[in-house]
C-alpha positions as CSV (number, residue, x, y, z in Angstrom):
1,X,4.7,119.3,-26.8
2,X,4.3,121.9,-28.4
3,X,7.5,123.4,-25.6
4,X,9.5,121.1,-26.5
5,X,9.4,122.1,-30.2
6,X,10.4,126.0,-29.4
7,X,12.7,124.9,-26.7
8,X,14.7,122.2,-29.7
9,X,14.5,125.6,-32.5
10,X,16.0,127.7,-29.9
11,X,19.0,125.4,-29.7
12,X,18.9,124.6,-33.1
13,X,19.0,128.4,-34.4
14,X,21.7,129.0,-31.5
15,X,24.1,126.1,-32.7
16,X,23.5,127.0,-36.5
17,X,24.6,130.9,-35.4
18,X,27.5,129.7,-33.4
19,X,28.7,127.5,-36.1
20,X,28.5,130.4,-38.6
21,X,30.1,132.8,-36.4
22,X,32.6,134.9,-38.5
23,X,35.1,134.3,-35.9
24,X,34.7,130.6,-36.3
25,X,34.7,130.8,-39.9
26,X,38.4,130.7,-41.1
27,X,38.8,127.4,-38.4
28,X,36.4,126.2,-40.6
29,X,37.7,127.1,-43.9
30,X,41.9,125.3,-42.5
31,X,40.2,122.1,-41.1
32,X,38.7,121.9,-44.7
33,X,42.0,123.0,-46.0
34,X,43.7,120.5,-44.3
35,X,40.9,117.8,-44.9
36,X,41.3,118.2,-49.1
37,X,45.3,118.5,-48.3
38,X,45.7,114.9,-46.3
39,X,42.6,113.1,-49.1
40,X,45.3,114.4,-51.9
41,X,48.3,113.4,-49.7
42,X,46.5,109.9,-48.9
43,X,46.1,109.3,-53.1
44,X,50.0,110.4,-53.9
45,X,50.9,107.9,-51.1
46,X,48.4,105.3,-52.6
47,X,49.8,106.2,-56.2
48,X,53.7,105.9,-55.1
49,X,52.9,102.8,-53.6
50,X,51.7,101.4,-56.2
51,X,54.2,102.7,-58.3
52,X,56.8,100.8,-55.5
53,X,55.0,97.5,-55.9
54,X,55.3,97.5,-60.0
55,X,58.8,98.9,-60.1
56,X,59.8,95.4,-57.8
57,X,57.3,93.9,-60.1
58,X,59.8,94.9,-62.8
59,X,63.0,94.1,-60.9
60,X,62.1,91.1,-60.4
61,X,61.4,90.4,-64.1
62,X,64.8,92.1,-64.9
63,X,66.5,89.6,-62.7
64,X,64.7,86.7,-64.1
65,X,65.7,88.0,-67.1
66,X,69.7,88.4,-65.8
67,X,69.5,85.1,-64.8
68,X,68.1,84.1,-67.6
69,X,70.4,85.9,-70.0
70,X,73.6,84.4,-67.5
71,X,72.5,80.8,-67.4
72,X,72.5,81.1,-71.6
73,X,76.1,83.1,-71.4
74,X,77.3,80.2,-69.4
75,X,76.0,77.4,-71.8
76,X,77.8,79.5,-74.9
77,X,80.6,79.6,-72.6
78,X,81.3,75.9,-72.0
79,X,79.6,75.2,-76.1
80,X,82.7,77.2,-77.0
81,X,85.4,75.8,-74.6
82,X,84.3,71.7,-75.3
83,X,84.7,72.8,-78.9
84,X,88.2,74.1,-78.9
85,X,89.0,71.4,-76.9
86,X,87.3,68.9,-79.2
87,X,89.2,71.1,-82.0
88,X,92.6,71.8,-79.9
89,X,96.1,70.7,-81.1
90,X,97.6,68.2,-79.0
91,X,101.5,68.0,-78.7
92,X,102.5,63.9,-78.2
93,X,106.5,63.4,-77.9
94,X,108.2,60.2,-78.9
95,X,112.0,58.9,-79.2
96,X,112.2,56.3,-81.5
97,X,115.4,54.3,-81.6
98,X,117.1,53.4,-84.9
99,X,119.7,51.6,-83.8
100,X,119.4,49.2,-80.3
101,X,121.8,51.1,-78.3
102,X,122.4,47.1,-76.8
103,X,123.8,46.6,-79.9
104,X,125.3,50.0,-81.1
105,X,129.1,50.1,-81.4
106,X,130.0,53.8,-81.9
107,X,133.3,54.8,-83.9
108,X,136.0,56.1,-82.0
109,X,136.1,58.8,-83.3
110,X,132.6,59.5,-82.3
111,X,132.4,61.9,-79.9
112,X,128.3,62.3,-78.8
113,X,125.7,60.2,-79.8
114,X,122.4,62.1,-80.9
115,X,118.7,61.1,-79.5
116,X,116.5,63.1,-81.0
117,X,112.4,63.3,-79.8
118,X,110.0,63.7,-82.0
119,X,107.7,66.2,-81.6
120,X,103.6,65.3,-83.0
121,X,101.1,67.5,-83.4
122,X,97.6,64.8,-83.1
123,X,95.0,67.6,-83.0
124,X,92.9,68.5,-85.5
125,X,94.2,72.1,-85.7
126,X,97.6,73.9,-86.1
127,X,99.6,74.5,-83.0
128,X,102.3,76.8,-82.9
129,X,105.4,76.0,-80.7
130,X,107.0,79.0,-78.8
131,X,109.6,76.7,-76.7
132,X,111.7,73.4,-76.3
133,X,113.5,72.1,-73.9
134,X,115.2,68.7,-73.0
135,X,117.7,66.9,-71.0
136,X,119.3,63.3,-69.5
137,X,119.1,61.8,-66.7
138,X,121.6,58.9,-65.6
139,X,120.0,57.0,-63.1
140,X,122.1,54.4,-60.9
141,X,119.9,50.9,-60.0
142,X,117.8,50.6,-57.1
143,X,119.5,49.2,-54.1
144,X,116.7,46.5,-53.6
145,X,115.4,46.2,-57.2
146,X,118.9,46.0,-59.3
147,X,116.7,45.6,-62.5
148,X,114.8,48.4,-62.3
149,X,116.1,52.2,-61.8
150,X,116.2,54.5,-59.0
151,X,113.1,57.0,-58.9
152,X,114.0,60.5,-60.0
153,X,114.0,63.8,-58.2
154,X,109.9,64.5,-57.8
155,X,110.4,67.8,-59.3
156,X,112.3,68.1,-63.0
157,X,114.6,70.5,-62.9
158,X,114.3,72.9,-66.4
159,X,116.8,75.1,-65.9
160,X,119.6,75.9,-68.3
161,X,122.2,74.6,-66.4
162,X,120.5,70.6,-66.4
163,X,119.3,70.8,-69.9
164,X,119.0,73.0,-73.4
165,X,116.2,75.0,-73.9
166,X,115.3,77.1,-77.0
167,X,112.9,80.1,-77.9
168,X,111.2,78.9,-81.0
169,X,108.4,79.7,-83.4
170,X,107.8,76.5,-85.5
171,X,104.2,75.7,-87.2
172,X,102.9,72.4,-86.5
173,X,99.7,71.3,-88.4
174,X,97.8,67.7,-87.5
175,X,99.9,64.9,-88.2
176,X,103.0,67.1,-88.9
177,X,106.5,66.5,-87.0
178,X,109.1,68.0,-85.8
179,X,112.8,66.6,-84.6
180,X,114.4,70.3,-83.6
181,X,115.0,68.4,-80.2
182,X,118.2,67.4,-79.6
183,X,119.9,65.2,-76.5
184,X,123.5,63.9,-76.7
185,X,125.0,61.5,-74.8
186,X,128.5,60.5,-74.5
187,X,130.3,56.7,-75.7
188,X,131.1,55.9,-72.2
189,X,127.8,57.0,-70.8
190,X,126.5,54.4,-73.5
191,X,128.7,51.9,-71.9
192,X,127.1,52.4,-68.3
193,X,123.8,52.1,-69.9
194,X,124.2,48.6,-71.7
195,X,126.2,47.3,-68.7
196,X,123.0,48.2,-66.5
197,X,125.3,50.6,-64.1
198,X,122.9,53.0,-65.2
199,X,119.6,53.4,-66.7
200,X,119.1,56.7,-69.4
201,X,116.0,58.6,-69.0
202,X,115.0,61.6,-71.7
203,X,112.8,63.9,-70.5
204,X,111.5,68.0,-71.3
205,X,108.8,69.8,-72.2
206,X,107.1,71.9,-75.4
207,X,105.2,74.6,-74.8
208,X,102.9,76.1,-77.5
209,X,100.0,78.0,-78.2
210,X,97.1,76.2,-80.0
211,X,94.3,77.6,-82.4
212,X,92.9,80.0,-80.3
213,X,96.2,81.1,-78.7
214,X,95.5,79.7,-75.7
215,X,98.9,78.5,-73.5
216,X,99.7,74.8,-73.5
217,X,102.3,72.2,-72.8
218,X,103.4,69.3,-73.2
219,X,105.9,67.4,-70.5
220,X,107.4,64.1,-71.4
221,X,109.0,61.9,-70.0
222,X,111.0,58.5,-70.8
223,X,113.1,55.2,-69.8
224,X,115.9,53.6,-72.4
225,X,114.7,49.9,-71.4
226,X,117.1,47.3,-72.5
227,X,115.6,43.7,-72.1
228,X,117.0,41.1,-69.1
229,X,117.0,38.3,-71.5
230,X,114.4,36.5,-74.1
231,X,112.2,36.2,-70.9
232,X,111.5,39.8,-70.6
233,X,108.3,41.4,-71.4
234,X,109.2,44.7,-72.7
235,X,111.0,45.5,-76.0
236,X,114.1,47.1,-76.3
237,X,113.8,51.3,-76.6
238,X,112.1,54.2,-75.4
239,X,108.8,54.2,-73.3
240,X,107.1,55.1,-70.4
241,X,107.2,54.1,-67.2
242,X,105.2,54.7,-64.1
243,X,108.6,55.0,-61.7
244,X,107.9,59.0,-63.0
245,X,106.2,62.1,-60.8
246,X,103.0,63.1,-62.2
247,X,105.4,66.5,-62.8
248,X,107.2,64.9,-65.6
249,X,104.4,63.8,-67.7
250,X,101.2,66.1,-66.9
251,X,100.1,67.9,-70.0
252,X,98.0,71.2,-70.4
């Protein structure tokens, strides 16, 4: 037993001497430096990971805030647009017939019969009219049903050749009217209308700006109807007609 202890002490002393050998000591110092470097690198990496996690969390919160702000902005925009639509100007055009054309007899010296479409602001705020245009169409009787006219072209002709347009600046408050639009027909055209050889249509458009300076347009088309007798349910005068394609009557 004593021999074993002596051998162990000799081995232990020899091992310590080798470890503390001046030639090996620099290696231990280098290993210690490397160990401390690895430790501090590990701590730095953990700190960076924590910062990245915090940034991701903050980024998600920022995205949520942006989404909420975007939704609120959209809601405000919808509310503002709804308010503008409810309070905006609405232009409507109607054509009164002060004297029924079926009984009107123009004087021999009369060259033109003037028809005045009436522009009215049916909205709640001011309208600023920028341009008006109106013209006439003489439609022949329908070949299959002569009591009705042929359908007009699918696309209205708004050229200067077809009718008269004018740039204007007319302020039209709510419920006010304007009669600056004029359409003329010749006396011989009136005779064809009375004899139902042709059907008179007045069509056109009004460009205007609403209170928010949004450009708007009202298109109109009216058919003049002369009853065929006392059993005809339609009264004489200008009225809407389902024969007009949508392009004649659409509004913005």
